C-alpha positions, 0 to 999 in steps of 0.5 A: 780756901773756904768761904762761908756766908749766912743769908736769908731769902723770902718765898718771892725773892732771890739772893745772887752771889758773885764769886770771882777768883782774884789774880793770885788765886787764879795763878795758883789753881791753873796749875792744879790737876783738878781745880774744882769749887764745891758749893754747899747749901745748908738749910737752917729754916725753910726750903732754900734752893740754889742754882749756879751760872757762869753767865749771870744771875738766873733770876735776871734771865741768864741761863742756869749752868748747874742746879741741884736735882734739876731734871737734866742732872737726874737724867744723867744720874739715871744714865750712869746707873746711880740711885735717884731720890724721889722728888719729895725726899730731897727738898729742904735737905743739904744741897751740894754741887761739885763744879770744874773751875773752868771760869774765874767768875760764878754766879750762885743764886739762892731762892725758895724751892717751889714744888713743881705741879705735875697733875691735878691731884697736886693742885687739889692738895694745894687748894686744900692747904690754902683753904686750911690757911684761910686763903679762900680766894686763892683756893678758888683760883687753884680749884678752877685751874685743876678743872681746866681741860686744856694745858696750863699756860705760863700765866696759870703756872705763875698763879700757882707759884704765887699761891704756893708762896702764901704757904711758904716760910722765910728761908735761911741758910749757910752757903759755903764755897770751897776751892780745892784740888780734887786730885790732892784733896778730894771732896770727901775730905772737905767734910771729914765729919761725914767721911772719916774712916772707921768712924762708928756712927751708932747712936747710943741709947742709955736710960737715966739713973733715975726713972722718969715719968712712966705709964703703968702699962709700960715698965720700960718707960724711962727718960733716955739719954741719946749720945752721938760721938763725933770723930776725934782722938778720943772718939768711941772711947769716951765714957758717958760720964765724961760727956759734960766736957766738950773736948770730944766735939769738933767743928763749928757750933751751930745753935738754931741755925746760927753759927758761932765763929771764933776770931779767926773764922770771923776774919775769914767770914768778912773776907768771904763777904767781900768776895761773895757779893750779893747782887739781888 
């Protein structure tokens, strides 16, 4: 089963969703070999970030059980010999967590990602950004913190967080929770668009028939069409002349962060809102 919801969160706020498997669902998944939930956070605007707990909403003081790119998960990836992205590479990207279905209830909290500050140079960058945005008073406070010789206190860190929030936009997102048997339906099959076998993912670049705006010193300046073919029965065989139709495109249509649902999907989304209850 798959439960998608759409939401938004301010730089200062949190949205906490409570997922509880009902009795009928629990009776089914306890017999699965590898019952898991796959949580996927698709950012539409801003930099949303998620944390998951089995104890309660993390913003209310409950311990975080799983977190995307948390320090302990990065250490585990290093231990297992996996590549770890640089800290500046992943914020604002899609976040996913694959979790064993060890509990009936999970709390999934979405907030705005606050970049950690590790050295004075990062404080100087924050100060300059604040001045560029005409937040002079906050910029002076951050400058004073960068000149401190002793370690920053919890109060100092809170002041840094408040200053960061002055520069952060509202975050909007689509949150999807999928309950599945990983032994029968592995997580790679949940999103076949990115995992389909033998799918040619090359981007095709073709000049238009009529020459567009060109510069005298560049004879190759044309208006180009870039074609990207999702997988389907006719994928990779369709000609560009047939691109006016949408039969080659599959999945849900998203425009500028909005997701267009058909009647069946609307019914599923309504059910999702009943099961994923916002608590914050």
